Steps between C-alpha positions, in 0.01 A plus 500: 500500500327818597698820505566648842404860552788733581436696818716780634722401788343608825758682705501641849758755388374860507578690181549837666721668599843434354723377778842645564782416737542812711824584666460695822716797408229741608609418855842563654729202462616358832878507503645157581770470760608144429400392850181345362707257293765450766231376739394241245862402444541436871206260493627332184847458645356273766359262239700197384741569214363299210801527269650157432868406499528503121349848477719619787807384310379692193473811717855453623614461140327826408656681795844378401443591135374847594832565673372796704352675201785439255357188336222446242182703553273196511703348785488820705128546429422144608703554818304817570169320456609229741610755759169683472258208474659250737734686733295824497818703463336760278767768541771256390281391211449864401877544467517209258195621306665841458821328397328313216283797404803722440805335347770659280435494126784249450338242733467169312246327725245280323148650487623853561346770280625845408309790659634857496841379384533271801404137552202386706323185610143642485353265760753634751390858432137389541560327834700795630220739401249295699724507806522880476121519491446270798798572724558134576794423721589863557538584131428872464148578377557711190217506245695722263791257493253214456341672200838545328590139570170380353572720199846350457365146534221575254739635240700183555198290401337417837123508441404504868713809551323675211164430664613631839649807334169567325310463827727757664455739207121481549517572872374834625770769472694521824348189655830313477722801553578820314777342291283219361362590155134498401434427134198285404571548130843338536335234715270413210801417283639276774166323547482442125852356501425250776157423354661415167735269690200313641412668832119502522493743796682761292259447211204549731651802675571677172153418367351651816691823447374519142139440607502757781607776266558861598185565703540237770733482801762239425435332836124465447371157598267478202355698212231439241568572132236776512678668793843469339366655178343788691143409401386478863643673807747326727289476814661430835341197658484414868832380646675584173761764438455770237556348156552833326843558348718684750564868419874452558524205262666648191526174308227471238446142387235491223259208488581227251246217534623328183851462637360413843292220346810338353684527831208352694473210258869428538473513880191279503575251223873458556535591867168382650454839667145473634432874534615557143251234388225674698579835339468341158149389599421864583657624180322257267168541682492879491732581215751782507669744267624287211383176664166365382256320725543127453262279701680180394837624622342637816344160556828316448698725732225489764528123498879517520482753785259282694721196451803683635301643791390149589859382477664785692212584733418848364678798355 
């Protein structure tokens, strides 16, 4: 048998620039009123109720067990979810979510955790925070309250709350209200926590922050390694906002391509995050500080990126 020649994988994936997931905090955030969701609820309420008799009986059992907020947290939380998802009674659900988010320290409910010397059901804090951000069902829009609820849920072990908290901490100062903190450095710790727990989006987001470094606006759509290192100027392209670091951004996040590489590999290999895979192609093609060029790895990740693009229809 003749040996087959090994050819590099041909990829349609461009190797420059590194892609990032920009938030839009360089623009004023529209403040929700809740009416947007209420309009959808009105439409949904006219659809057939798909809950079956057995499930309906389970709901009644939960309501009875909750006993108007005096019963086990899980029963009250489940009742709140039913009220919000099926009956669209978001304000009533919010009362139950607050009930299970803040219970006395002597509460013996299963699945409750101790936070600030009181007991909490973290998923209830998380759901209540989202209602305060959206204003569904007349719940007061209060981003500051939402942030503190996400924080409480996060410290209670709710990974999704940690991610939302980190996103808020990276928002432009004042964009969500004067009382909402801005602290990208703290956000990095939260992203690392949720990344370690298996969230590929957090791994990618943290890697992006470490690749941008301290010269690039944290909302830049893309950046090449040469630009991030300061070897070439950050030019402003047509239809693109200024990628220079904002003068009022006091948080210095040094570049760390070695750490970013590990995060991208975790996001790509374990979480199938297609943009993370693409950025590894860039990294291994061009090399970076502490990361050697590696054509074989670039080839492998280009192939993996292309496969996922074919599967998902693009980035």
